[in-house]
C-alpha angles and dihedrals in degrees: 000000000000135000135178141154090251134017136180124200134188118239099272095039095244093124126042126181111205117202135184116019092359115183129185116188123193121191120193135189129218122231091275092054095252112144113249124212108288123246116228128195117195130184145132089257129025125172114205124195108199102192093052096035093232133141122197138175134182090197131072114291137187121216120195132179115171107312095338114102129184129178131191143169093244138001147198122194127188111191095188094055091032091231124144118187120193118188137186117029103359125186132174144183121202118197119222112245129207116269115258115241114257112242 
């Protein structure tokens, strides 16, 4: 899901440029079908490629998932490969999670 104050798309909708308060949210499910915490990418500019399920930005972005937060000067995300690459001045905060019970 994606939102922004302004967006520009090519004719067939395979590329969308999101501008001003752009947000892309991705929700995943575990093997049992239970929803996981959504991942949210925020920035002033996000370029989404629908056919290849990629989102890129050459401007600063903020990535959040639960209490974890990462920021970088630019970003490339590939949903099919599940790879996110942040570049430039990258900073991150990981929140501690409760230990899982031993079975």
